[in-house]
N, C-alpha and C positions, 0 to 999 in steps of 0.2 A: 474405264467404268463410269457410267453415268451417275452423277451425284444428284439426288432429288433436291429440288429447290424447296427451301422452307416455305411453309404456308404463310401467306400474309395474314397479319393479325387484323383485328377489327379496326375501323377508323378511330381516330383519336377522340372524336366526340362521343363515341360509344364506349370508350374504355372507362372503367371505374376510376375515380380519383385515388391518388396515393393516400394510403392510410397513415397520415401523419398524426402526431399527438394533438395538434390543434384541431384536426377534423374529428378525432374521437372525443375531445373535450367539448366541441361544438354540439355533437350528437347528444352527449350526456347532459349538457346544459339545456339544450332545446327540449329534450325529453322531460327534464325536471320542471322547466317552465310550463310545458304543456300539461303535465300531471297536476301541478299546483293550480293552474287555471281551471282545469276540468273539475277539480275538487271544490274550488270556490264557487264556480257556476252551478254545480250540482247541489251544493248545500243551499245556495240562494234559491234555486228552483223548489226545493223541498220545503224550505221555510215559507216562501211566498205562497205555495199551494195550501199549506196548512192554515195560514192566516186568513185566506179568503174562502175556506170551506165552510158553508153555512151549517149551523147546528140547529136542529129542530128540537125544541123542548116540548115534551108531552106531560110536563108535570101538572099543568092545569087540567089537561084532559083526564089524568089519573084521579084527580080530586073530584071531578064532576060526577054527578049522579048518573046511573045507567040510563036513565030516561032523560035525554037532553031535549032541549027545545029546538025547533026548526031554525030559529035564528042562530043559535050556537053552531048547528051543523053547517049553515051557510057561511058563517065566519071561518069555520075550519076549512071549508073547501077553498075559500078565497086565499087563506094562508098557504095551503098546499100549492095553489097556482103560483103564488109569489115565490115560494121556495123553489119550485121547478124552474122559474125564470132566472132566479139568482144562481142556481146550479149551472144553467146553460151559460150564463155570463162568466161564471167562475171557470168553466171548462174552456171557453174562448180565451180568457185571460191566461190560463195556464198554457194553452197552445201557443199563443203569441210569445209568452215568456220562454217557452222551449225553443222557439225559432230564434229569439234574440240571444239566448245562451249559445245556440249552435253557431250563430254568426260571430259572437264574441270569441268563442273557442277557435274558430277558423282564423280570426285576426291574430289571436295569441300564437297559433301555430305558425303563421306566416312571419310574425315578428320575432319568434323565439330563435330561428336559425341565424339571422344576422346579429341579433343581440348576443347569442352564445358565441358566435365567431369573434365578435369584438372583445368580449370578456376573456375568451381563451387566448387571443393574441396578447391582451394586456398581461395575463398571468405568465405566459411563456416568453415575454420579451426579454427578461434577464437570462433565460436559458439560451436564447438566440445570441445574446451578447457573449455568453460564456463559450458557445460553440465557435463563433467567429474568432474570438481571441485565441482559443486553443488551436485552431487551424493556422493562425498567423504565427504562433510561437513554434519555433523549430530548434534544432540542435545549435544553430548559430545565434539564436536570440532567446536563450533560456533565461536571460536576466529580466525579461519582461514579466509582468504580473497582471492578473485580471483586475484586482483591486475593485471588486464589484461594490458599488454603493447600494444603499437601501436598507430596509429593516433586517434585523437579525433573524431571518427565517431559514427554511431548508435550502433555498437556492443560494443564499449568502454563505451558508455552511459548506455547500458544494464548491463554491468559488474559492473559499479560504482553503479547503482541502486540496484543490488543484494548485493553488499558489504554493502550498507547502510541498506538494509533489514536484513542482517545477524547481523549487529551491534545492530539493534533494537531487534531482537530475542534474542541475547545474553544478552542484558540488561533485557529483559522481563523474560527469564529463570532464570537469577540470582535473580531478584526480587521475583519470585515465590519460589525459593529455600529458600531464606532468610525468606519469609513470612511463609512457612511451618515449618521451624526450630523455628521461634519465636512463632508461634501459638502452636506448640507442647510443647514448653517450658512453655508458659503461662498456658496451660491446665494441664501440669504435676505438676507445682509448687503447686497449691492448693490441688491437690490430695495427693501429698507427705506430705504436712502439715497436712491434715486431718488424714491420716494414722498414722503419728507420734503422733498426739494428742490422737488418740484412743489407740494406743499401750502403751503410757506412762500412760494413765488413767487406763487401764486394769491391768498394772503391779503394780500399786500403791495399796497396801492392805488397806490403810487408806482412800481410795476414798469414799466420802459420796454422799448423794443425791444432795447436793448443788454443789459438784464438777461436777457431771454428768450434772446438769443443765447448769453450765458454759460451759462445753464441747459442749452441744447441741446448745447453743447460738453461740459459735464459728463456729460450723459446719454449722449452718443456714446462718451465715454471709459469710462464704466461698462459700456456695452453691449459694447464691445470686450473689456473685462476678463472679462465673463461668457462671451463667445464663446471666449476662450482657455481658460477653465476647463472649459467643456463639451467643447472639443476635446481637452484633456488627459485628461478622464475617459473619453472615447470611446477614446482611444489606449490608456489603461491597461486598459480592459475588453477591447479587441480583442487586446492582447498576452497577457493572461491566458487568453484563449480558445484560444490555440494558434496554430500557423503555418498559413498558407494555402499559397501556391505557393513552392517553394524554387528559388532560382537561385544560380549562382556569382557573387558580387559582390566587386569589388575594394574592400577596406576603405580603401586609400590614396586612391582617387578619391572615395569618400564623405566621408572626413575632410577632404580638401582643399576640397570644395564647401561643407561645413558651416563650415569655418574662414573661407572667403571671405564667407559670409553674416554671420558674427559680427564682421567687420572694423570696421564703424562703431562698435559698442559697445566694441570693444577700443581703438580710437583715442580715443574719448571719455574713457575712463578712463586712457589713457596706459599700457596694459599692454605688457610685453615678452614677445613670443611666441618660443618656441624649439621649432621643429618639426623632427622627424626622421621624415618620412613615407616608408615603404618599401612596395613592393607586398606585399599580404597578401590571400589569397583566403578568403572566407567563404561557406559554403553555408547560405543562409537566405532569409528574406523581405526583399527589398531595401528596401521602405518602412519596415519595423520596424528594420532595421539603420541606416538613415538617421536615424530618430527617436532611436535610442539614441545615436548619435554626436552629433547636434544637442543633445540634452539634456545630455550630459556637458560639451560645450564651453560651452553656455549657463550651466550651473551653475558652471563654473570662472570664467566672466566675471562673472556676477551676484554671486557671493559673494567677489569679490576685493577688493583695496584699490587706491586710485589709485597708479599707478606700479608695481604688482605684476608678478608673473611668471606665465606659463602655459607649460607644457611638454607638447607633444603628440607622441606617437610611435606608429607602427604597424610591427610587426615580425612575423616568422614564426618560431616555435620548434617543437620537437618536439611540444609539446602542441597547437599550432594557431596561428591568427592572434591577435595580442595588440594591443589598443588601450590605451594608457596616457595618462591626462590628469592632470596635476599642476598645482595652482594655489596661490598664496600667499593669505593671508587671516587671519582671526582664529583663535585657538587652539581646537582641538576636543578635548574630553575623550574618552579612548578608550572610555569607557562609553556615549558618545552616538553612536558610529558606526553601530550597527545601527538606532537610532531614525531616523537620517537617511534610511534607505531605506524607511521606512514612509510611507503617504500622509498629507499635510497636516502633516508634522513638519518643524520647523526649529529652529535654535539660538536664534533670537530669543525675546523674551518672548511673542510671539503666534505661533500656528501658521501664519499667513499675513499678508502685508502688501501694500499697494497699490504694489508695485514691479514688477508684471508677473509675479510668481511666486506660486504657491499651495502650495508644498511637495510637488509631484507629480513633479518632474523625476527624482529618483533612484529613486523607487518605480517609475516607468515604465521606467527603465533596468534595474532588477532584474527586472521582469516580462518584458521582452523578452529579457534574457539567460537567464532560466529557460526561456522558450519555445524557445530555440535550444540548450538544454543547455550553455550557457556558464557559466563560473565567474567570480565577481566577488571581487576582493581590494581592500579599502579600508583605508587607514592614515592616521592623523593625523600631519602633519609637526610635528617639534619646534618649528620656527620659526613655525608657523602655517599653516593651509591644509589641503588634502586631496589625497591621491593615490589614484586609482582605476585598477585594472587589470582589463580584461575579456578573458578568454581563450576564444576560440571553438574548437569542435571542428574538427579537420581535415576537409576534404571527403572523402567516400568515394571509394576508388579505382575506376577503370574509367570507361567512357563513361556519360554520363547519357542517359536515355531521355526 
């Protein structure tokens, strides 16, 4: 099938220039200069014409008697001739003035374009600097900043905003790199342990059926650990992706259900539970809200001490529904609070340990709260342990569709 050739465009010298911001500003400045020049020259022409316009006074003629002498009539005729001559001179002067104004206006029109171009370039020079720096900064050089000098104007404000954006991007990219490195380490460690266990058992000529049964149980436990880790990673990724379907959820019912699931672990550690659960409505994803509550209670149980305390309350305030979970435990430095809400971070010597946790619980809580627009307040208790308050936004008024 014959493909038609595209029609050639017009020559480059016939094409319209690219409509850049500098070109538009040049046109605007040139039009403004031309309008101001025309206004000044027009006003000058009007004032000059009025100043040279002869005025004929007939006040003396009105005072004269009806019967005037021949001499007075002759003087009046001479005065009229003089007036006509002066009028002709004034008309010539106005014509010359009009021509001079036109020439001056043409000069202004010719000079307005380059002058507007220079001024527009001067105004847009910081913007060119910002554009060049933004193009130069990439994912591998997010530590660079614009640091635009100059007065505190709109362009300086734009540059400072971009610098703040680059700082947030640098922190986000760094967190993603750390997350990927920690996730790969957490997934690689059990696989290495499983491979080593199988290799040692295969190399042992005295391995019996009981030995292989023990190895199988170890592998099943390791597999369950990996399954929990992958499920936690998926939950974290889905919560960071945003909310799906929103529903009105009773936070008290969700908290009571999560507390009932945690009862065996609470009984095993001999923890004292103080629950003050009151109705509180949350507008959000029910599954994510349930995961948030479960992770907070699980964190309070896992990092407690034998015979410790747990306090769980749900209330409704002017700010919205509030979930509070407080637990006893080891002392937490105030500087370490923010680190606890980052993935794979714990207070122990290792980022994760084989106790069923991987340091993802509080990071999932923060991601779910952020997706719901909720605020998190965490504080270290002086006697040891952690207190976490999650405040959800109140449901929007009116019926839901």
